Steps between C-alpha positions, in 0.01 A plus 500: 500500500429870439245424224233704673583846641293695747542825689619459856240592760774646722873559495765610745720807443721728707608859427819661625545879467850626432601863532819538299655414170829313475665839464369598842256755358130534601300245308195371680402168338335174593621150432207259465559128556230265377548160660462193283176400674137524399177374649284287273150643450232313696750277683727522799808408298796723426738429214771662282414784260553514128761774493483591127172669562658738748781589255249567219316746723799670662476820286131549570554429870776761513297778339200400725720564803611837363138600425401431860807684630420805287148525648635464850755778443225715362292434817792633700468832313776461240443589142537194283592522135463193278812410307408199282524190712638701785424829679687796645418738783433864421767716659789257449681591176701269276832640621415409855399151396822454300711618794364211714529243219872431483433127481306550180778712355751232598308239306462730193878571507583129512275441197680780310843380596427144387355624172170315558184622328294674767196297595337295777728203450817705496402690816425171677847374415656828612303496825630153588862578404514823698301380800665535836405334823213686661552590868260760636607677819263531796184697414585814709837525329340438159235773557768749603688425177178540298428837667839633398480366145153649451599836648798519262258506204243729661257245641428602859209428738367843417516450125341160529221641718444764230458226243213365706320832523172524302548636151337843443152479351523586128165679500607726789843564359354637178207685659491887535396455865850375581660832403594759765241745358228251583637382834208333684628667823434845347200645695389704200495194276315298761234770534434531133509129410323330786279306258786359291625142542866425539638291211543141600762239402356268237556133582667318212277258319534139622762306302351268237671247277407481135465133412514564126827694533638228721413228247651702212829527690504130583430405139747739340762239421338164588195299419418395853601590854490348844338619823846586629555727200172674566561535878841656440354755257209581733750572780709715270204707381354529850830569674437732801122473459406144590637264762584133431153373591328745266733407216434128546128568512523703182675210330191285564273766353724538194504123437121495525450804270317449164814593301701214653496151355637235733698230324593269787794469738875447472657192660565718805127596524537857374191618312562555127277737310477710184265781393188473289672739255805279477287194450320676217835593341622139522177376344538739205867402463394134480225571249745690282737205503215269401390725212855501355561126522434420129686801365791378280630833378822464705568134419845402381595203286648223721808518279577855615523376858706195406746708303571724795547211744709302251730803467516552874570133579774486234662813641492360854618153391802652322601683815476205737615227268197275532136496398268742685124458506241768567199278444292637790556860392439415134164339585396800712594747223307294243194501721509880535566575135302226329214391725362806689287798401528857626641382831751244616595394851836346598574377855840385610731486796815706519781329310276299263588704195221757469755759397659268242148426364412867480822585313440242231130584486570872466748440223251281315230764523735773387615294205135464401440879501359545851593771747586342838494704818543404870381642829543413870400637837845622597770688313760238596287215356436693177874566460576131553235402246643733239863397566436122500248474219567798272135609540466878559337524843369757750300505820125453486446849646729660244331321207149585615599865555665520158194351332272739684706806391533379140880450535477125421288308260393138465378346180352190347854359466582562866592204723511623855685275746389550862770345722451420869129496433429319823582826687273722294170620646166481317482873432837517329441179305166631378653831382772318308252254354268773382782691336631195317164379381391845391809517282444151359808352661571184709580477877742230623492474880793311663514424875700318758300243696659624825377851429135407478262649749383254771151412374358462150202728533713798593788479251416611146792308333430180678127530442546552124747213479253265663202614294663526162801275505876552514827345403723382782885501512551341841717189502801639683556788739842664513519520879509117540795383285860583586692474174819664636678184622455323168594804292808571712616137463450502123691821468787377710532201265493720191167357375339846508628834390422819683273604214317169503450520876350854469266376227385204705433718802274725288288206385159410645533232764352217292724585204806531725436164654445335165817654350717389787358149487580484128849636551579252775366206304794518270736325748422236765696692768299817427175302501585357841586846630171636367304225668673562834449874475133453413452266796645755740398839361208455266211449746223431256259387770548833678419698188185300455401542864553877480289511184219312668503725808488808277204369299293399800580126496642492852359162588665335196825682573508377866445136388793500250 
């Protein structure tokens, strides 16, 4: 069931206009209800809809609505000014908007009082926690209240009517003929200038959308985009110029343009595409990886890797009182340092020990005379990488800027670690790759399987992993094993110290599980407790099912 998806030929929806916010202030808005019912194409049957598709498109649907509203307001004579994904009306200033937005201020105040970082998620929580029951009075009473509120901030029927008046023609306003000395009603002037033509208003040029600029914006930080992404940006750029139908029609023209390369569809039938330029960049990146495959100038002796992991395992074992094994991470580090050329690719789930591997790998490279640097998309991620691995790190943008200005240098002994590589677009990856290769260094790209872009052809990290090989660290995911009950029980018995518990919690999941199993094997009672804990809390089948779903093996996962 659900193996084949099709667009519904028809659907049923209802729209309900509301006039006020929950604070009783003027806020005309529409609630749209899409019923869970769709007509099958070419048949008289109606069935339930796949709702995930609607949620995936909700942002583009919202801006499509606003684009159409902007054009309708413009048709009523109002001056419309685009404001990103929204628009404002000329003649209504920010102070007036703020005065009638007490609900927004209430939400912002709640976020500040709770100390939450401002953002969409925090505002949604605040909106729910401060929401009051909504009870609109009868419409005449509501309109009377609106009239008073608007008048208090200077919005009257007269001022609103003035907003709808035609704007003065720029060519007339700047023409000498508009001055009193050249008043067209002057009989002398009329007599002497009968042959002259009055200056006319110049109609603005029809709005046009630059497909190349649009594609550049879509590809700024990603290797591929969806039709929903493109539609949202078209609406933003054309806000106040094109209605919804024109924006949707333009989407079709954009997807059919020569600079667009269609890659297929998502599971929810959204078109996925990239640009010819991005495809060329990805091809060059792949060729560069291929050319550097046999380069051994950055190889380490396997003993250098083993020494670092032996030291790390001994240190951990001493803290927890039992043998710790980092075999998965050791194998991954050995692959990167001893078996790859100018590039290495590591893929692993969160909690599988990528950070542990990078720390030991970085120490091994440093001990062998290499200079190890790290970079990530975000400042927070780069700070975490530096703190947890000891590898000096910065954002990709910061590194590229410093290299461009000559404030940073890479060399033949440079090992650049690109963390969260699955989130990096082709353009940024290419710039980093060129800089590293030009300096004679090596690029190590590390990514989380859950961060990979949805299809292979549009994600540079995934594409390179598939074409040139990778090392996986993917046996266990940290979200699926609850160690707390076992650790709490062992601590209450005195079998674990606070220090040992903290050390265990910091281990990769496979190493943590192995260490606890070894610790509990010492006594029959502990071994029995471990077996019971594992049966209840260590859902190995669920981890495997999640892995299969994430890697496109849904059929196998469903049959487990």
